[in-house]
C-alpha positions in Angstrom: 0.0 0.0 0.0 1.2 3.5 -0.7 0.3 7.2 0.1 -0.7 9.4 -2.9 1.4 12.5 -2.6 0.7 15.4 -5.0 3.0 18.0 -3.4 5.8 18.0 -1.0 7.7 21.2 -0.1 9.0 23.5 2.7 7.4 26.9 3.4 5.8 28.7 6.3 2.6 27.7 8.0 0.0 30.1 6.6 -2.4 29.6 9.4 -3.0 27.4 12.4 -1.4 27.3 15.8 2.1 27.6 14.3 1.3 30.3 11.8 4.5 31.9 10.4 6.8 29.1 11.3 8.7 26.9 8.8 7.1 23.6 8.0 7.5 20.7 5.8 4.2 20.2 3.8 3.0 16.9 2.5 -0.2 17.3 0.3 -2.2 14.1 -0.3 -4.7 13.6 -3.3 -8.4 13.1 -2.9 -11.2 14.6 -0.8 -14.7 13.5 0.1 -16.1 17.0 0.1 -16.6 19.7 -2.6 -16.7 23.1 -0.9 -17.7 26.0 -2.9 -14.5 28.0 -1.9 -12.0 25.2 -2.1 -8.5 26.5 -3.0 -7.0 23.1 -3.7 -9.7 21.6 -5.9 -7.0 20.5 -8.4 -5.7 18.0 -5.7 -9.1 16.4 -5.4 -9.5 15.5 -9.0 -9.7 11.8 -9.4 -7.2 12.0 -12.3 -4.6 14.2 -10.5 -1.1 12.9 -10.9 0.5 11.8 -7.7 3.8 10.2 -6.5 3.1 6.8 -4.8 5.2 6.9 -1.6 5.4 4.5 1.4 5.3 5.8 4.9 8.9 5.2 5.2 9.7 7.3 2.0 7.5 10.1 3.3 9.3 10.1 6.7 12.7 10.1 5.1 11.8 13.1 3.0 10.6 15.0 6.1 13.9 14.2 7.8 15.9 15.3 4.8 14.4 18.9 5.0 15.7 19.2 8.6 12.4 21.2 9.4 10.7 19.9 12.6 7.2 21.2 12.0 5.2 18.9 9.7 1.9 19.7 8.1 -0.1 16.9 6.5 -2.7 18.3 4.2 -4.8 17.7 1.1 -7.4 17.1 -0.1 -8.3 15.0 3.0 -5.2 13.3 4.3 -7.1 11.1 6.7 -8.8 9.3 3.8 -5.3 7.8 2.8 -5.4 4.1 3.5 -1.9 4.0 5.0 -2.2 7.2 7.0 -2.4 5.3 10.3 0.9 3.7 9.4 2.5 7.1 8.6 1.2 8.7 11.9 2.5 5.7 13.8 5.9 6.2 12.3 5.9 10.0 12.8 4.7 9.7 16.5 7.9 7.8 17.3 10.1 10.8 16.4 10.0 13.2 19.4 11.8 15.9 17.4 8.7 16.4 15.0 5.6 18.4 15.7 3.0 16.9 13.3 -0.1 18.8 12.3 -2.9 17.3 10.3 -5.4 19.6 8.4 -8.6 17.7 8.2 -12.0 18.8 6.9 -14.2 17.8 9.8 -16.0 14.9 8.2 -13.7 12.1 9.1 -13.8 10.7 12.7 -10.8 11.8 14.6 -11.3 9.0 17.2 -9.7 6.6 14.7 -6.4 8.3 14.9 -6.2 9.9 18.4 -5.1 6.8 20.4 -1.4 7.0 19.5 1.1 7.4 22.3 2.1 10.8 20.7 -0.9 11.9 18.5 -0.6 14.5 16.0 -2.2 18.1 16.3 -5.4 18.1 14.5 -6.4 21.3 12.8 -10.1 20.6 12.0 -12.3 22.7 9.9 -16.0 23.0 10.5 -17.6 23.6 7.1 -20.1 26.5 7.6 -23.2 27.1 5.6 -21.5 28.9 2.7 -19.3 25.9 2.0 -22.3 23.8 0.9 -20.9 20.9 2.9 -22.1 21.5 6.5 -24.4 18.3 6.3 -21.2 16.2 6.2 -19.6 17.4 9.5 -19.0 14.9 12.3 -20.1 16.8 15.4 -18.7 14.1 17.6 -15.2 15.2 16.7 -15.6 18.1 19.0 -15.5 15.6 21.9 -12.1 14.4 20.9 -10.3 17.7 20.6 -7.4 18.5 23.1 -5.4 21.6 23.9 -2.9 20.7 21.2 -5.6 20.9 18.5 -7.4 23.6 16.7 -10.7 24.2 15.2 -11.0 26.5 12.1 -14.1 28.2 11.0 -13.7 29.5 7.4 -16.5 32.2 7.1 -17.8 33.9 4.0 -20.9 35.6 5.4 -22.5 36.9 8.5 -24.6 33.7 8.5 -21.4 31.7 8.8 -20.2 33.8 11.6 -23.4 33.4 13.5 -23.2 29.7 13.1 -19.6 29.6 14.3 -20.4 31.6 17.4 -23.3 29.2 18.2 -21.0 26.1 17.9 -18.2 27.8 19.9 -20.5 28.5 22.7 -22.5 25.3 22.6 -19.4 23.0 22.7 -17.2 25.4 24.8 -14.6 25.1 22.1 -12.2 27.7 23.6 -11.8 25.6 26.7 -10.9 22.6 24.7 -8.6 23.7 21.9 -7.4 26.8 19.9 -10.2 28.4 17.9 -9.7 30.3 14.7 -12.0 32.3 12.5 -10.7 32.9 8.9 -12.3 34.6 5.9 -13.3 33.0 2.7 -10.6 34.9 0.6 -12.3 37.8 -1.1 -15.9 37.0 0.1 -16.1 38.9 3.4 -14.6 42.1 4.8 -12.0 41.6 7.5 -13.5 44.5 9.4 -16.8 42.7 9.5 -15.3 39.7 11.3 -13.6 42.0 13.8 -16.9 43.8 14.4 -18.7 40.6 14.8 -16.1 39.3 17.3 -16.4 42.6 19.3 -20.2 42.6 19.3 -20.4 39.1 20.6 -17.5 39.3 23.1 -15.7 36.3 21.5 -12.9 35.9 24.1 -10.4 33.4 23.2 -11.1 33.3 19.6 -8.4 34.1 17.1 -9.1 35.8 13.8 -6.6 34.6 11.3 -5.9 35.4 7.6 -4.1 32.9 5.2 -0.6 34.4 5.3 0.6 32.5 2.3 -2.1 34.3 0.2 -0.7 37.6 1.2 2.8 36.8 0.5 2.4 34.9 -2.8 -0.3 34.9 -5.5 -3.5 33.3 -4.1 -3.3 30.6 -6.7 0.4 29.8 -6.3 1.1 26.1 -5.6 4.0 24.8 -3.5 4.1 27.6 -1.1 
């Protein structure tokens, strides 16, 4: 069995708990969702070209970069059949900080029982994504202080739904919480005003740093 890798590169984390820090990125092919604002739809195409790599080969590439932050992304990385094997291998290396960007539809409980589990950065797909019906709400019960929840918001209705979920599940007491804009769809000031009006203590507003530094459609950054 192999992992389907469509990109691997070193850059800075554009968002998340270690935003601005160097990271080795491994992007995997395929996703089970079809969000209206997806910025990596090319990686989800069933015909996308990929490098078949074993868990050992991915680990060797990561170590060769000499960068200790690792971001596994996609697509949806948790759909890879050998992801459990890769996570087990990475968890044995205490020098690595491993983050998985996951879309909120795959059960985290399948991957959270490792001795040194990764950090999950879990999206919750809000109404404007068109994919909210696919969200696994039980994932909120498996978040820890090393994890993060990201609400990508494109409208005031999105922001209101994010607020409801943050309060209902007391998410700021469990994990880091981020609100990010759908690039170009909502004014940043509107998000700040909403946070002020609703006293959203402990919530972080975050923009996608890589889309400010490079062209928003640039790959490999």
